[in-house]
Backbone as numpy.savetxt, mean C-alpha at the origin, in Angstrom:
# Nx Ny Nz CAx CAy CAz Cx Cy Cz
-20.20 9.62 -8.13 -18.80 9.22 -8.09 -18.53 8.15 -9.15
-19.45 7.18 -9.25 -19.24 6.13 -10.25 -19.12 6.72 -11.65
-20.03 7.64 -11.95 -20.03 8.22 -13.29 -18.76 9.03 -13.56
-18.28 9.74 -12.57 -17.05 10.52 -12.73 -15.86 9.60 -12.98
-15.79 8.49 -12.24 -14.69 7.54 -12.42 -14.77 6.88 -13.79
-15.98 6.51 -14.21 -16.13 5.90 -15.54 -15.79 6.90 -16.64
-16.20 8.15 -16.48 -15.86 9.18 -17.48 -14.35 9.35 -17.58
-13.68 9.37 -16.44 -12.22 9.46 -16.44 -11.62 8.25 -17.16
-12.10 7.07 -16.83 -11.58 5.83 -17.41 -11.79 5.80 -18.93
-12.98 6.20 -19.37 -13.25 6.23 -20.81 -12.43 7.32 -21.50
-12.35 8.49 -20.87 -11.65 9.62 -21.47 -10.15 9.41 -21.62
-9.58 8.59 -20.77 -8.13 8.37 -20.82 -7.75 7.09 -21.57
-8.73 6.28 -21.93 -8.44 5.01 -22.60 -8.20 3.86 -21.64
-8.24 4.16 -20.35 -8.02 3.10 -19.35 -9.10 2.03 -19.46
-10.35 2.44 -19.64 -11.46 1.49 -19.70 -11.24 0.49 -20.84
-10.90 0.99 -22.01 -10.69 0.10 -23.16 -9.53 -0.86 -22.90
-8.45 -0.35 -22.34 -7.31 -1.22 -22.05 -7.69 -2.28 -21.03
-8.34 -1.87 -19.95 -8.67 -2.81 -18.88 -9.68 -3.87 -19.32
-10.49 -3.55 -20.32 -11.47 -4.52 -20.80 -10.99 -5.24 -22.06
-9.72 -5.11 -22.36 -9.12 -5.91 -23.44 -8.69 -7.25 -22.84
-8.37 -8.23 -23.69 -7.99 -9.55 -23.15 -6.80 -9.52 -22.20
-5.87 -8.59 -22.37 -4.67 -8.56 -21.54 -4.65 -7.44 -20.51
-5.62 -6.55 -20.56 -5.59 -5.38 -19.68 -5.57 -5.72 -18.20
-6.54 -6.48 -17.76 -6.63 -6.79 -16.32 -5.44 -7.62 -15.86
-5.05 -8.69 -16.61 -3.89 -9.48 -16.15 -2.59 -8.66 -16.09
-2.39 -7.76 -17.04 -1.18 -6.93 -17.01 -1.21 -6.00 -15.80
-2.36 -5.37 -15.58 -2.47 -4.45 -14.44 -2.31 -5.20 -13.11
-2.90 -6.38 -13.00 -2.74 -7.19 -11.77 -1.28 -7.56 -11.55
-0.60 -7.95 -12.61 0.81 -8.34 -12.49 1.66 -7.15 -12.05
1.40 -5.99 -12.63 2.14 -4.79 -12.22 1.81 -4.40 -10.78
0.55 -4.58 -10.40 0.15 -4.27 -9.03 0.90 -5.17 -8.04
1.01 -6.44 -8.37 1.75 -7.37 -7.52 3.24 -7.01 -7.48
3.81 -6.64 -8.62 5.21 -6.21 -8.66 5.42 -4.99 -7.77
4.53 -4.02 -7.87 4.64 -2.82 -7.03 4.55 -3.16 -5.55
3.64 -4.05 -5.22 3.50 -4.49 -3.83 4.78 -5.18 -3.35
5.36 -6.00 -4.19 6.60 -6.69 -3.82 7.73 -5.69 -3.58
7.84 -4.68 -4.42 8.87 -3.65 -4.23 8.63 -2.89 -2.93
7.38 -2.57 -2.66 7.04 -1.82 -1.45 7.34 -2.62 -0.19
6.80 -3.81 -0.11 6.96 -4.62 1.10 8.39 -5.14 1.22
9.02 -5.42 0.09 10.38 -5.93 0.11 11.40 -4.90 0.59
11.03 -3.65 0.59 11.96 -2.62 1.07 11.45 -1.99 2.37
10.28 -1.41 2.33 9.73 -0.76 3.52 9.46 -1.80 4.61
8.94 -2.95 4.22 8.67 -4.00 5.20 9.93 -4.49 5.89
11.00 -4.65 5.13 12.26 -5.09 5.72 12.82 -4.00 6.65
12.70 -2.76 6.24 13.13 -1.65 7.09 12.33 -1.64 8.40
11.02 -1.84 8.29 10.17 -1.90 9.50 10.60 -3.06 10.40
10.85 -4.22 9.81 11.29 -5.37 10.61 12.59 -5.06 11.35
13.49 -4.36 10.67 14.76 -3.99 11.31 14.51 -3.04 12.48
13.59 -2.10 12.29 13.30 -1.15 13.37 12.71 -1.84 14.60
11.93 -2.90 14.39 11.34 -3.55 15.57 12.28 -4.57 16.19
13.48 -4.72 15.62 14.49 -5.52 16.30 15.02 -6.73 15.55
14.46 -7.08 14.42 14.98 -8.22 13.67 16.22 -7.79 12.87
17.12 -8.71 12.68 18.33 -8.43 11.90 19.31 -7.51 12.59
19.60 -7.73 13.87 20.57 -6.85 14.53 21.91 -6.88 13.80
22.51 -5.74 13.70 23.78 -5.64 12.99 23.61 -5.14 11.56
22.41 -5.25 11.00 22.18 -4.70 9.65 22.00 -3.19 9.80
22.81 -2.41 9.11 22.76 -0.96 9.28 21.40 -0.37 8.86
20.82 0.41 9.74 19.55 1.08 9.44 19.69 1.97 8.21
20.80 2.71 8.14 20.97 3.66 7.04 21.04 2.94 5.70
21.61 1.74 5.65 21.67 0.99 4.39 20.27 0.54 3.97
19.49 0.07 4.93 18.12 -0.33 4.59 17.28 0.87 4.19
17.50 2.00 4.85 16.72 3.19 4.52 17.01 3.67 3.10
18.19 3.41 2.59 18.53 3.80 1.21 17.67 3.07 0.18
17.07 1.95 0.58 16.22 1.20 -0.35 14.78 1.70 -0.36
14.42 2.59 0.56 13.05 3.09 0.64 12.57 3.70 -0.69
13.40 4.42 -1.45 12.91 4.93 -2.74 12.40 3.82 -3.68
12.95 2.63 -3.56 12.44 1.51 -4.36 11.01 1.18 -3.91
10.77 1.24 -2.62 9.42 1.04 -2.10 8.47 2.13 -2.55
8.96 3.36 -2.64 8.14 4.47 -3.13 7.77 4.24 -4.59
8.71 3.72 -5.38 8.41 3.36 -6.77 7.31 2.30 -6.81
7.42 1.29 -5.95 6.40 0.26 -5.88 5.04 0.84 -5.52
5.02 1.77 -4.58 3.77 2.42 -4.20 3.19 3.20 -5.39
4.04 3.89 -6.12 3.58 4.65 -7.29 2.96 3.71 -8.34
3.60 2.58 -8.57 3.04 1.59 -9.50 1.67 1.15 -9.01
1.54 0.89 -7.71 0.26 0.45 -7.16 -0.80 1.55 -7.22
-0.39 2.77 -7.05 -1.33 3.88 -7.14 -1.91 3.98 -8.56
-1.04 3.84 -9.55 -1.50 3.89 -10.96 -2.40 2.69 -11.27
-1.94 1.49 -10.96 -2.75 0.31 -11.29 -4.03 0.27 -10.46
-3.98 0.68 -9.21 -5.18 0.73 -8.39 -6.21 1.70 -8.95
-5.73 2.83 -9.45 -6.63 3.79 -10.10 -7.25 3.19 -11.36
-6.47 2.39 -12.06 -7.00 1.72 -13.25 -8.10 0.74 -12.87
-7.90 -0.03 -11.80 -8.94 -0.97 -11.35 -10.20 -0.21 -10.95
-10.03 0.77 -10.08 -11.15 1.52 -9.54 -11.95 2.22 -10.63
-11.27 2.89 -11.54 -11.98 3.67 -12.56 -12.61 2.79 -13.64
-12.17 1.56 -13.78 -12.72 0.66 -14.78 -13.94 -0.12 -14.29
-14.07 -0.25 -12.99 -15.21 -0.98 -12.40 -15.56 -0.36 -11.05
-15.94 0.92 -11.04 -16.15 1.59 -9.76 -17.23 0.96 -8.89
-18.24 0.38 -9.50 -19.30 -0.23 -8.70 -18.81 -1.45 -7.93
-17.73 -2.05 -8.37 -17.17 -3.22 -7.68 -16.24 -2.83 -6.53
-15.89 -1.56 -6.45 -14.97 -1.10 -5.42 -15.61 -0.14 -4.42
-16.35 0.83 -4.91 -16.87 1.88 -4.04 -17.75 1.34 -2.91
-18.49 0.28 -3.17 -19.43 -0.26 -2.18 -18.87 -1.51 -1.49
-17.60 -1.75 -1.67 -16.98 -2.97 -1.19 -16.31 -2.70 0.17
-16.75 -3.35 1.24 -16.16 -3.07 2.56 -14.67 -3.42 2.63
-14.22 -4.41 1.88 -12.79 -4.73 1.89 -11.99 -3.59 1.27
-12.50 -3.01 0.19 -11.83 -1.88 -0.46 -11.84 -0.66 0.46
-12.98 -0.40 1.09 -13.08 0.74 1.98 -12.12 0.59 3.17
-12.03 -0.62 3.70 -11.11 -0.87 4.81 -9.66 -0.71 4.34
-9.39 -1.19 3.13 -8.04 -1.04 2.56 -7.66 0.44 2.47
-8.57 1.27 2.00 -8.28 2.70 1.91 -8.03 3.31 3.29
-8.80 2.88 4.28 -8.59 3.37 5.64 -7.21 3.03 6.17
-6.76 1.81 5.90 -5.43 1.42 6.37 -4.32 2.06 5.54
-4.61 2.38 4.27 -3.64 3.13 3.48 -3.46 4.53 4.07
-4.56 5.12 4.52 -4.49 6.42 5.18 -3.67 6.31 6.47
-3.92 5.26 7.25 -3.15 5.04 8.47 -1.66 4.88 8.15
-1.33 4.10 7.12 0.08 3.91 6.74 0.71 5.23 6.32
-0.04 6.05 5.60 0.48 7.36 5.19 0.72 8.28 6.37
-0.23 8.32 7.30 -0.05 9.14 8.51 1.12 8.63 9.34
1.26 7.31 9.40 2.36 6.70 10.15 3.71 7.08 9.53
3.76 7.11 8.19 4.99 7.50 7.51 5.34 8.96 7.82
4.33 9.82 7.82 4.56 11.23 8.16 5.07 11.33 9.60
4.48 10.56 10.49 4.92 10.53 11.89 6.39 10.13 11.97
6.78 9.10 11.21 8.17 8.64 11.21 9.10 9.75 10.75
8.79 10.36 9.59 9.71 11.34 9.03 9.73 12.66 9.78
8.69 12.93 10.55 8.70 14.18 11.33 9.24 14.00 12.74
9.38 12.76 13.21 9.80 12.58 14.60 11.09 11.81 14.79
11.37 10.83 13.95 12.52 9.99 14.32 13.32 9.40 13.16
13.12 9.85 11.93 13.89 9.25 10.83 15.39 9.51 10.96
15.77 10.71 11.35 17.19 11.02 11.50 17.81 10.18 12.60
17.09 10.07 13.71 17.57 9.25 14.83 17.79 7.80 14.39
16.84 7.25 13.64 16.94 5.85 13.21 18.13 5.67 12.28
18.27 6.56 11.30 19.36 6.42 10.33 20.73 6.57 10.96
20.81 7.27 12.09 22.11 7.47 12.73 22.34 6.55 13.92
21.38 5.68 14.21 21.55 4.73 15.31 22.59 3.68 14.93
23.46 3.38 15.86 24.48 2.36 15.63 23.83 1.02 15.26
24.50 0.27 14.39 23.97 -0.99 13.89 23.66 -2.00 14.99
24.38 -1.91 16.07 24.21 -2.90 17.15 23.21 -2.47 18.22
22.69 -1.25 18.09 21.76 -0.74 19.11 20.32 -0.77 18.60
19.38 -0.95 19.52 17.97 -0.85 19.10 17.57 0.62 18.94
16.51 0.84 18.19 16.00 2.19 18.03 15.07 2.50 19.20
14.58 3.72 19.25 13.70 4.15 20.35 12.38 3.38 20.33
11.68 3.44 21.44 10.37 2.81 21.52 9.40 3.40 20.51
9.49 4.70 20.28 8.61 5.35 19.30 8.87 4.79 17.91
10.14 4.63 17.53 10.46 4.08 16.21 9.98 2.64 16.08
10.11 1.87 17.17 9.60 0.49 17.15 8.09 0.47 16.96
7.40 1.37 17.64 5.94 1.47 17.50 5.57 1.83 16.06
6.27 2.79 15.50 6.00 3.21 14.12 6.24 2.04 13.16
7.32 1.29 13.35 7.59 0.13 12.50 6.51 -0.93 12.64
6.04 -1.14 13.86 4.99 -2.13 14.09 3.68 -1.71 13.43
3.31 -0.44 13.60 2.08 0.07 12.98 2.18 -0.05 11.46
3.33 0.28 10.92 3.53 0.18 9.47 3.34 -1.25 8.98
3.99 -2.19 9.65 3.86 -3.60 9.24 2.42 -4.09 9.35
1.76 -3.77 10.44 0.37 -4.19 10.61 -0.54 -3.54 9.57
-0.32 -2.27 9.29 -1.13 -1.58 8.29 -0.94 -2.21 6.92
0.31 -2.45 6.51 0.54 -3.01 5.17 0.06 -4.45 5.07
0.17 -5.21 6.13 -0.37 -6.58 6.11 -1.89 -6.54 5.96
-2.53 -5.63 6.66 -3.99 -5.49 6.54 -4.38 -5.02 5.15
-3.62 -4.11 4.57 -3.87 -3.63 3.21 -3.80 -4.80 2.22
-2.80 -5.65 2.39 -2.66 -6.80 1.50 -3.85 -7.74 1.64
-4.22 -8.05 2.87 -5.36 -8.96 3.10 -6.64 -8.35 2.52
-6.87 -7.09 2.78 -8.07 -6.44 2.25 -8.06 -6.43 0.72
-6.90 -6.23 0.13 -6.80 -6.28 -1.33 -7.21 -7.64 -1.87
-6.81 -8.68 -1.20 -7.21 -10.03 -1.62 -8.71 -10.25 -1.40
-9.26 -9.69 -0.33 -10.67 -9.89 -0.01 -11.62 -9.12 -0.92
-11.11 -8.13 -1.64 -11.97 -7.36 -2.54 -12.72 -8.30 -3.49
-12.05 -9.29 -3.99 -12.67 -10.25 -4.92 -13.82 -11.00 -4.28
-13.74 -11.26 -3.00 -14.75 -12.08 -2.33 -15.92 -11.28 -1.80
-15.80 -9.97 -1.78 -16.89 -9.12 -1.29 -17.42 -8.23 -2.40
-17.62 -8.80 -3.55 -18.21 -8.04 -4.65 -19.67 -7.74 -4.29
-20.18 -6.61 -4.77 -21.59 -6.37 -4.52 -22.40 -7.55 -5.03
-23.43 -8.02 -4.35 -24.57 -7.21 -3.94 -24.23 -6.29 -2.79
-24.96 -5.22 -2.76 -24.62 -4.11 -1.89 -24.93 -4.38 -0.42
-25.53 -5.51 -0.10 -25.81 -5.80 1.30 -24.52 -6.10 2.08
-23.40 -6.32 1.38 -22.13 -6.51 2.09 -21.72 -5.23 2.82
-22.12 -4.12 2.26 -21.69 -2.84 2.83 -22.83 -2.25 3.65
-22.81 -2.49 4.96 -23.91 -2.04 5.80 -23.91 -0.52 6.02
-22.81 0.18 5.68 -22.78 1.62 5.88 -22.92 2.40 4.59
-23.10 1.69 3.46 -23.27 2.40 2.17 -24.71 2.80 1.94
């Protein structure tokens, strides 16, 4: 896996960019910008679903979700740049592995939302709470994204040696 990621990174020029004086700082800054767009929209929508900000229309907040999707796309690109430029620092890192697990949970939670209650939430009156299921989905989303953020920060502190990863 490491070799495949490095080959991809070298073949696309990502490795050279990331190992230039400005590569890593630019990618980190873009990653933070993407995270801000994601949490600043999806996170606020989740907070509204769990009951904060009564009177703020759900449908208006939901219109901002595409901005969060843009933020996620930025993070997907920059995250791929990090991973493919230093795969040994990520693949064996329990914080990174945990982050990926919670990203999977957040993705499944989003599918659950859009297949079960997105229409209901968008059409709920501004003064009424959403269903218990929607509140649960919002709570899971917030907890997942908070954990993803914490794990992202912890990646730096759990660099190999490989004894950090007891299951690798």
